[in-house]
C-alpha positions in Angstrom: -70.8 -94.7 20.1 -67.6 -92.8 21.1 -64.5 -95.1 21.4 -60.8 -94.6 21.5 -60.6 -96.3 18.1 -62.9 -93.7 16.6 -60.6 -90.9 17.9 -57.6 -92.6 16.4 -59.6 -93.0 13.2 -60.5 -89.2 13.2 -56.8 -88.4 13.6 -56.1 -90.5 10.5 -58.8 -88.7 8.5 -57.7 -85.3 9.5 -54.0 -85.9 9.1 -54.1 -83.8 5.9 -56.7 -81.4 6.8 -56.2 -80.2 10.4 -52.8 -78.8 11.5 -51.0 -80.6 14.3 -50.7 -77.3 16.1 -47.6 -76.4 18.3 -47.6 -77.1 22.0 -45.3 -74.2 23.1 -43.8 -73.7 26.5 -45.2 -70.4 28.0 -42.3 -69.5 30.2 -43.2 -65.8 30.5 -46.8 -66.3 31.6 -46.6 -68.1 34.9 -44.0 -68.8 37.5 -46.4 -71.1 39.5 -46.3 -74.0 37.0 -44.8 -75.4 33.9 -47.3 -74.0 31.4 -47.7 -75.1 27.8 -50.2 -73.7 25.2 -51.8 -75.9 22.6 -52.2 -73.4 19.9 -55.5 -74.4 18.2 -56.0 -70.6 17.3 -53.5 -71.4 14.5 -55.7 -73.8 12.7 -56.6 -72.6 9.1 -60.1 -71.6 10.3 -58.7 -70.1 13.5 -60.3 -72.6 15.8 -60.2 -76.4 16.8 -63.7 -76.6 15.5 -62.6 -77.8 12.0 -61.5 -81.1 13.5 -65.0 -82.3 14.7 -66.9 -80.8 11.8 -64.7 -82.3 9.1 -64.6 -85.7 10.7 -68.4 -85.8 11.2 -69.0 -84.7 7.5 -66.4 -87.2 6.3 -68.6 -90.0 7.8 -71.9 -89.0 6.1 -73.2 -91.4 3.3 -73.4 -90.2 -0.3 -77.2 -89.9 0.2 -76.7 -87.7 3.1 -74.2 -85.5 1.5 -76.5 -85.0 -1.5 -79.3 -83.6 0.7 -76.9 -80.9 2.1 -76.0 -80.0 5.6 -77.3 -77.6 8.2 -75.5 -76.3 11.2 -75.7 -73.6 14.0 -72.9 -71.7 15.4 -71.6 -68.6 17.1 -68.9 -68.6 14.4 -66.1 -71.2 14.9 -68.1 -74.3 14.2 -69.6 -72.4 11.3 -66.3 -72.0 9.6 -65.2 -75.6 10.3 -68.4 -76.8 8.7 -68.3 -74.4 5.8 -64.7 -75.5 5.0 -65.4 -79.2 5.3 -68.5 -78.8 3.1 -66.5 -76.9 0.5 -63.8 -79.6 0.4 -66.5 -82.3 -0.1 -68.7 -80.3 -2.6 -71.7 -80.2 -0.2 -74.2 -77.4 0.2 -74.1 -75.9 3.7 -76.7 -73.7 5.4 -75.6 -72.2 8.8 -77.7 -70.4 11.3 -75.7 -68.0 13.4 -76.9 -65.6 16.3 -77.4 -62.0 15.0 -74.8 -61.0 17.6 -72.0 -63.1 16.3 -68.9 -61.2 15.5 -68.9 -59.6 11.9 -65.5 -61.1 11.2 -66.8 -64.7 11.9 -69.9 -64.1 9.7 -67.9 -62.8 6.8 -65.2 -65.5 7.2 -68.0 -68.2 7.0 -69.6 -66.6 3.9 -66.1 -66.6 2.2 -65.8 -70.3 2.8 -69.0 -70.8 0.6 -71.7 -71.4 3.2 -75.2 -69.8 3.2 -75.7 -67.8 6.3 -79.0 -67.4 8.2 -78.8 -64.8 11.0 -81.1 -65.5 13.9 -82.2 -63.1 16.6 -80.9 -64.1 20.1 -78.1 -66.3 21.3 -76.5 -69.6 20.2 -79.4 -71.7 21.5 -81.9 -69.7 19.3 -79.8 -70.3 16.3 -79.8 -73.9 17.3 -83.6 -74.2 17.4 -83.9 -72.4 14.0 -81.4 -74.9 12.5 -83.5 -77.7 13.7 -86.7 -76.3 12.2 -84.8 -75.9 8.9 -83.4 -79.5 9.0 -87.0 -80.8 9.5 -88.2 -78.7 6.6 -85.5 -79.5 4.2 -84.3 -83.0 5.1 -80.7 -81.9 5.2 -78.2 -83.5 7.7 -77.8 -81.5 11.0 -74.1 -81.2 12.1 -74.3 -80.6 15.7 -71.5 -78.4 17.2 -70.8 -80.6 20.2 -73.4 -83.2 21.1 -72.4 -85.8 18.6 -70.0 -88.8 18.8 -68.1 -88.1 15.6 -67.8 -84.4 16.4 -66.5 -85.2 19.9 -64.0 -87.8 18.4 -62.7 -85.1 16.1 -62.0 -82.8 19.0 -60.4 -85.6 20.9 -57.5 -85.7 18.4 -56.2 -82.7 20.3 -55.8 -84.9 23.3 -53.8 -87.4 21.4 -51.5 -84.7 20.1 -50.8 -83.3 23.5 -49.9 -86.7 24.8 -47.5 -87.1 22.0 -45.8 -83.7 22.5 -45.2 -83.6 26.3 -44.2 -86.3 28.6 -45.0 -86.4 32.5 -47.9 -84.0 32.0 -49.9 -83.4 35.2 -53.0 -81.6 33.9 -54.8 -80.3 30.8 -57.1 -77.3 31.0 -59.9 -77.0 28.5 -62.5 -74.3 27.6 -66.1 -75.4 27.8 -69.1 -74.2 25.9 -71.4 -77.0 25.0 -68.7 -79.5 26.1 -67.6 -81.2 22.9 -64.0 -80.2 23.2 -63.4 -81.3 26.7 -65.5 -84.5 26.2 -63.2 -85.6 23.4 -59.9 -84.6 25.1 -60.9 -86.0 28.5 -62.2 -89.4 26.9 -58.9 -89.8 24.9 -56.6 -88.8 27.7 -58.2 -90.7 30.6 -58.2 -93.9 28.5 -54.5 -93.6 27.8 -53.2 -91.6 30.8 -55.9 -91.7 33.6 -53.4 -90.0 36.0 -53.6 -86.8 34.1 -56.1 -84.3 35.6 -58.6 -82.7 33.2 -60.0 -79.2 34.2 -62.8 -77.5 32.4 -63.2 -73.6 32.3 -66.3 -71.6 31.6 -67.1 -67.9 31.6 -69.0 -66.9 34.8 -71.8 -65.3 32.6 -72.3 -68.5 30.7 -71.7 -71.3 33.3 -74.1 -73.9 32.0 -71.8 -76.9 32.3 -70.5 -75.7 35.7 -74.1 -75.2 37.0 -75.1 -78.6 35.6 -72.3 -80.4 37.2 -73.1 -78.9 40.5 -76.9 -79.9 40.1 -76.0 -83.4 38.8 -78.1 -83.0 35.6 -78.0 -80.7 32.5 -79.5 -77.3 33.2 -80.8 -74.6 30.8 -79.7 -71.0 31.7 -82.2 -68.3 31.3 -79.6 -66.2 29.5 -75.9 -65.9 28.8 -73.7 -62.8 28.9 -70.0 -63.0 27.9 -67.9 -61.5 25.3 -66.4 -65.0 25.0 -69.0 -65.8 22.3 -67.5 -69.2 21.4 -68.6 -70.6 24.7 -71.9 -68.6 25.3 -74.1 -71.9 25.5 -77.3 -72.0 27.6 -77.3 -75.7 28.0 -74.8 -78.5 27.5 -75.7 -81.5 25.5 -76.8 -84.7 27.4 -74.0 -86.7 25.8 -71.2 -84.1 26.6 -72.6 -83.7 30.2 -72.5 -87.5 30.8 -68.8 -87.6 29.5 -67.8 -84.5 31.6 -69.3 -86.1 34.7 -67.3 -89.3 34.2 -64.0 -88.0 32.9 -63.5 -84.5 34.0 -62.0 -83.7 37.4 -63.4 -80.2 38.0 -65.0 -77.3 36.3 -64.3 -73.7 37.3 -65.4 -70.2 36.1 -63.6 -67.0 35.3 -64.8 -63.4 35.0 -64.9 -61.1 32.1 -62.1 -58.8 33.5 -59.9 -61.8 34.1 -60.4 -63.0 30.5 -59.6 -59.7 29.2 -56.3 -59.4 31.3 -55.4 -62.9 30.0 -55.8 -62.0 26.4 -53.6 -59.0 27.0 -51.1 -61.2 28.6 -51.0 -63.7 25.8 -50.5 -60.8 23.3 -47.7 -59.1 25.2 -45.8 -62.0 26.7 -46.4 -64.9 24.2 -47.4 -63.0 20.9 -50.4 -65.3 20.9 -53.8 -63.9 19.8 -56.8 -65.5 21.4 -60.5 -64.8 21.4 -62.4 -64.8 24.7 -63.3 -68.5 24.6 -59.8 -69.3 23.5 -58.3 -67.6 26.5 -60.4 -69.0 29.4 -58.1 -72.1 30.1 -55.1 -69.9 30.5 -57.2 -67.4 32.6 -57.9 -70.1 35.1 -54.2 -70.8 35.5 -53.2 -67.1 35.8 -56.0 -66.3 38.3 -55.3 -69.3 40.6 -58.6 -71.1 40.0 -57.0 -74.6 40.0 -54.5 -76.7 42.2 -51.7 -76.7 39.7 -48.8 -75.1 41.6 -45.5 -76.8 40.6 -47.3 -79.0 38.0 -46.7 -79.5 34.3 -49.8 -78.1 32.7 -51.2 -77.8 29.1 -53.9 -75.2 28.3 -55.8 -75.4 25.0 -56.0 -72.0 23.3 -59.1 -73.2 21.5 -59.5 -70.1 19.0 -58.2 -66.8 17.9 -61.1 -65.4 15.9 -61.6 -62.2 17.7 -63.2 -59.2 16.1 -60.6 -56.4 16.0 -63.2 -54.0 17.5 -63.7 -56.3 20.4 -60.0 -56.8 20.7 -59.5 -53.0 21.1 -62.0 -53.0 24.0 -60.6 -56.1 25.5 -57.1 -54.6 25.5 -58.5 -51.4 27.3 -60.3 -53.5 29.8 -57.1 -55.7 30.3 -55.0 -52.7 31.0 -57.3 -51.5 33.6 -57.7 -54.9 35.2 -53.9 -55.4 35.3 -53.3 -51.9 36.7 -51.7 -50.6 33.6 -54.3 -47.9 33.1 -56.0 -45.7 35.8 -58.4 -42.7 36.0 -58.3 -40.4 39.0 -60.6 -37.6 40.0 -59.1 -35.0 42.3 -61.0 -32.1 44.0 -58.9 -29.0 43.8 -58.9 -25.4 44.9 -59.0 -23.6 41.5 -55.6 -21.6 41.8 -52.3 -21.5 39.9 -49.8 -24.2 40.3 -52.2 -27.0 41.4 -52.0 -29.0 38.2 -48.1 -28.7 38.0 -47.9 -30.1 41.7 -50.2 -33.0 40.8 -48.2 -33.7 37.7 -44.8 -33.6 39.6 -46.1 -36.2 42.1 -47.4 -38.5 39.5 -44.0 -38.2 37.5 -42.1 -38.8 40.7 -44.0 -42.0 41.2 -43.2 -43.1 37.6 -46.7 -42.7 36.3 -47.4 -41.2 32.8 -50.3 -38.7 32.4 -52.0 -39.2 29.0 -55.1 -37.1 29.4 -56.3 -34.2 31.6 -59.7 -32.7 32.0 -60.3 -29.6 34.1 -63.9 -29.5 35.1 -65.3 -26.2 36.7 -69.0 -27.0 35.8 -70.2 -29.3 38.5 -73.0 -27.6 40.4 -72.3 -29.5 43.7 -68.8 -28.0 44.2 -67.7 -24.6 45.6 -67.4 -21.7 43.2 -63.6 -21.6 43.8 -63.1 -25.4 43.3 -62.8 -27.7 40.3 -62.3 -31.4 39.5 -59.2 -32.5 37.9 -59.8 -35.8 36.0 -56.6 -37.5 34.9 -56.0 -40.6 32.8 -52.7 -42.5 33.6 -50.4 -45.2 32.2 -49.1 -47.2 35.1 -47.0 -50.3 35.9 -49.3 -52.1 38.2 -52.0 -51.7 41.0 -49.1 -51.2 43.5 -48.0 -48.1 41.6 -51.5 -46.8 41.4 -51.9 -47.1 45.0 -48.5 -45.3 45.6 -49.6 -42.4 43.4 -53.0 -42.1 45.4 -51.1 -42.2 48.7 -48.7 -39.6 47.6 -51.4 -37.3 46.4 -53.3 -37.7 49.7 -50.2 -37.0 51.7 -49.7 -33.8 49.7 -53.2 -32.7 50.9 -55.2 -33.5 47.6 -58.7 -35.0 47.9 -59.2 -38.1 45.7 -62.9 -38.1 44.8 -63.3 -41.3 42.8 -61.5 -43.7 40.7 -63.3 -44.7 37.5 -62.3 -47.7 35.4 
């Protein structure tokens, strides 16, 4: 059974294993609140998951340890379990969805675990892990729906309370709900006045939908690049804890998450994966009533694949108005490109690519499409460029992002 004493015991067990990660003041991210970042992306495994996995495994009997352990994960819990198993000399088999980032799969292998890739999402890996557990008799280490795992994650709440006085709110990512359950339980027992808010990706809003329905729901599918929180169904234990201790749950879009990852990199020099960025996303995109408040956001992980990071940065640039693509219909005659370029330069935009298309069968013989990629400052500058082009007589056909 989860208790405050158990969370304090977890903190004692973890004191030489999990880093007490910094809580940094993020003065450059938001002018609407006093924002702090709990940088769990700086754990040795790149995620908070080490806390719950290690504490759970530390509480196993010698007999349970001798039979080995089995887990399922999209990547972060896998690394936490693999590291804890390695420290304790235990064999670990971990089922991961075949779409998990390669970087997370390889990192888990390097920590000594045996990997079983399962077709589908996290929940498919979960079902396979349960089948293997029954077959082998190994101990199953659940990623979130377990008292010891939740207690381990709850140590983050204790650390936040130690680091900041007069805190008004804590914002926490939600996948299956283990992290927010532990943090909310610890904080509400010590400081019931502090608001606890949960955040999910809109394409994987299982806890959000469950809270609205009043009981745990299973989604038909999940679709988000925030793989660490791509969970179809919350646990019954975590759902009940969220219902009791969490003040609200909100969702954020893929574009909003991408823009936040970019903002964290540029303004705070912090690398976050999609799941790790959603709490900050909810603050930056005004999803919560926190104006003028002192707010801590948990950056839960930083294990983002570099290929995904490149795409996310591109999407973030577009979402924040830093990149734009314009298509202009022109009469194909000398001087047109120069005039367009002068207008863009006069507005402060930077042309990075130009494509002159004469091959579209739907346009007049004497016409062409000029497709331009721009670097811009923000959406207001893009609108200024478009307005200046229109005033000069140019026809904007479309804007593609």
